[in-house]
C-alpha positions in Angstrom: 0.0 0.0 0.0 3.0 2.3 0.3 4.2 1.8 -3.3 2.4 5.0 -4.3 4.6 7.6 -6.1 3.5 11.2 -6.9 5.5 12.7 -9.8 5.2 16.4 -10.8 6.0 17.6 -14.3 4.9 14.2 -15.5 3.1 15.1 -18.7 6.3 14.8 -20.9 10.0 14.5 -20.8 11.9 13.1 -17.9 8.9 13.1 -15.6 6.8 11.0 -17.9 9.8 8.6 -18.5 10.5 8.3 -14.8 6.9 7.5 -14.1 7.0 4.8 -16.7 10.2 3.3 -15.2 8.7 3.4 -11.7 5.5 1.7 -12.9 7.6 -1.1 -14.3 9.2 -1.6 -10.9 5.9 -1.9 -9.1 5.0 1.6 -8.2 1.5 3.0 -8.8 2.1 6.6 -10.0 0.0 9.7 -9.6 1.1 12.0 -12.5 0.9 15.7 -11.9 1.1 18.6 -14.4 -1.0 21.3 -16.1 -1.8 19.6 -19.4 -4.7 17.2 -18.8 -4.9 15.5 -22.1 -1.2 14.6 -22.0 -1.5 13.5 -18.4 -4.4 11.2 -19.2 -2.5 9.6 -22.0 0.6 9.0 -19.8 -1.4 7.7 -16.9 -3.5 5.3 -19.0 -0.3 3.9 -20.6 1.1 2.9 -17.2 -2.2 2.1 -15.4 -1.7 5.1 -13.1 -3.6 8.1 -12.0 -3.3 11.8 -12.8 -4.1 15.2 -11.3 -4.1 18.6 -13.0 -2.2 21.2 -11.0 0.0 24.3 -11.5 2.5 23.5 -8.8 3.6 27.1 -8.4 0.2 28.0 -7.0 0.1 27.1 -3.3 -3.6 26.9 -3.1 -3.7 24.4 -6.0 -0.9 22.4 -4.4 -2.8 22.1 -1.1 -5.9 21.1 -2.9 -4.0 18.6 -4.9 -2.5 17.0 -1.8 -5.9 16.9 -0.2 -7.4 15.0 -3.1 -4.5 12.5 -3.4 -4.2 11.9 0.4 -7.9 11.1 0.5 -7.2 8.2 -1.8 -3.6 7.4 -0.7 -2.9 8.6 2.9 0.5 7.0 2.7 2.9 8.1 -0.1 6.1 6.0 -0.4 7.8 8.3 -3.0 7.4 12.0 -3.9 9.2 13.3 -7.0 9.7 17.0 -7.4 10.4 17.1 -11.1 8.7 20.1 -12.5 11.1 22.5 -14.1 11.5 25.1 -16.9 14.5 26.6 -18.8 15.4 30.3 -18.7 15.9 30.6 -22.4 19.7 31.3 -22.2 19.0 34.8 -20.8 21.3 36.4 -18.2 20.3 38.4 -15.1 20.7 41.8 -16.8 18.5 41.0 -19.8 15.9 38.5 -18.7 12.4 39.7 -18.4 11.4 40.1 -14.7 8.3 38.0 -15.1 10.3 35.2 -16.8 12.9 35.3 -14.0 10.1 35.1 -11.3 8.5 32.2 -13.2 11.8 30.3 -13.4 12.4 30.5 -9.7 8.7 29.8 -9.0 8.8 26.5 -10.9 12.3 25.4 -10.3 12.5 26.2 -6.6 9.4 27.3 -4.8 7.1 24.6 -6.4 9.2 21.9 -4.8 9.0 23.6 -1.5 5.2 23.9 -1.7 4.7 20.3 -2.9 7.0 18.9 -0.3 5.3 20.7 2.5 1.9 19.6 1.3 2.8 15.9 1.0 5.0 15.6 4.1 2.2 14.1 6.3 1.8 11.3 3.7 5.5 10.7 3.4 5.9 10.5 7.2 2.9 8.2 7.4 4.6 5.8 5.0 8.1 6.0 6.6 10.5 4.7 5.6 9.7 6.7 2.5 11.6 8.7 -0.2 11.7 12.2 -1.6 13.4 12.8 -4.9 14.3 16.3 -6.0 15.2 16.5 -9.7 17.8 19.3 -9.7 20.5 19.7 -12.4 24.2 19.7 -12.6 23.8 23.3 -13.7 22.9 24.0 -10.0 26.5 23.3 -9.1 27.8 25.9 -11.5 27.3 29.7 -12.0 26.0 30.2 -15.5 22.9 32.3 -15.3 19.3 32.4 -13.9 18.5 28.8 -14.5 21.6 27.6 -12.6 20.8 30.0 -9.8 17.3 28.5 -9.4 18.7 25.0 -9.4 21.4 26.0 -6.9 18.7 27.1 -4.6 17.0 23.8 -5.2 20.2 21.9 -4.3 20.5 23.8 -1.1 16.8 23.0 -0.3 17.3 19.3 -1.1 20.5 18.9 0.9 19.0 20.7 3.9 16.0 18.3 3.8 18.3 15.3 3.6 19.5 15.9 7.1 16.2 17.4 8.5 14.1 14.5 7.3 16.4 11.5 8.0 15.2 11.3 11.7 11.6 11.2 10.4 12.2 8.2 8.2 12.2 10.1 4.9 15.3 9.6 2.7 16.1 12.4 0.3 17.7 11.7 -3.1 19.1 14.7 -5.0 19.4 14.0 -8.7 21.7 16.2 -10.9 21.2 15.3 -14.5 23.4 16.8 -17.2 22.1 17.6 -20.7 18.9 15.6 -21.3 17.0 15.8 -24.6 13.3 16.5 -23.8 10.5 18.5 -25.2 11.0 21.3 -22.7 14.8 21.2 -23.0 15.7 20.6 -26.7 19.5 20.3 -26.3 20.9 18.7 -29.4 19.4 21.3 -31.8 21.4 24.1 -30.2 24.8 22.2 -30.0 27.5 21.4 -32.4 28.6 17.9 -33.3 30.9 17.5 -30.3 28.4 18.9 -27.7 25.7 16.6 -28.9 27.8 13.7 -27.7 27.2 14.8 -24.1 23.4 14.8 -24.4 21.5 11.8 -23.1 17.9 10.6 -23.4 15.3 10.3 -20.7 15.2 6.5 -20.6 19.0 6.5 -19.7 18.4 9.0 -16.8 15.2 7.3 -15.6 17.0 3.9 -15.4 19.8 5.4 -13.3 17.4 7.1 -11.0 15.5 3.9 -10.3 18.7 2.2 -9.4 19.8 5.0 -7.1 16.4 4.8 -5.3 16.8 1.1 -4.9 20.3 1.5 -3.5 19.4 4.2 -1.1 21.7 6.8 -2.6 21.5 10.4 -1.3 22.9 12.3 -4.3 23.7 11.3 -7.9 25.1 13.0 -11.0 23.8 11.5 -14.3 25.8 10.8 -16.3 28.7 10.5 -13.9 31.2 12.4 -16.1 29.3 15.7 -15.4 30.8 15.6 -12.0 34.0 17.1 -13.4 32.2 20.4 -14.2 30.9 20.6 -10.6 34.4 19.9 -9.3 35.8 22.7 -11.5 33.3 25.2 -10.2 34.1 24.2 -6.6 37.9 24.0 -6.9 38.6 26.8 -9.4 35.7 29.2 -9.6 37.8 32.0 -11.0 39.1 29.8 -13.9 35.6 28.7 -14.8 34.4 32.3 -14.6 37.0 33.4 -17.1 36.2 30.5 -19.4 32.5 31.4 -19.4 33.3 35.1 -20.0 35.4 34.1 -23.0 32.6 32.0 -24.4 30.1 34.8 -24.0 32.5 37.3 -25.6 32.8 35.2 -28.8 
């Protein structure tokens, strides 16, 4: 009865693929997103459930949790996957409403969803919370990475805060993943495209990380070198990014 997983941002891309992989491993998934038609198709394909919700709206999130908890008072897995790109804009040129939306979806939505579903996670303890962050959150390359950096701090803080409550937190940091919302290969050259992976690859690694009780993973693993460069030589990386922007 505790093999219930709630997955946000599940109408397409990595969220939909992860829900499919979880269903294959015995989870009954509740898919959450804004597009009802797409949600219904995805849910029907995996014999799951769906709920329409804009996760940046706290009132909608609270109502969502109330509906789901009425059916499933114990949630074994919560996946905060909803996310949007910043369109490559920088802090000086990005439109204010776009910047606010990026932080609302990539950071605050996870906070609201986690708070709303915490009673169900604790009721199912030992349970799991998965935050889909990004390797970009370990680097300093613009508004998107800043929003993901905030999400990493949130996720790592919860990891220590929730452990005594029986809720294990997994922080996932994917690299470039080709999805509908993040079309990576079309904006890269022949070399850069080699570093782009597809959702099934990432979903498979995530399921294995959940089963092994991992607390933080970078997918694929080689993206760890970028995070290390930012941590060990931030000045060098800053000069590299500046040179790239100047060209």
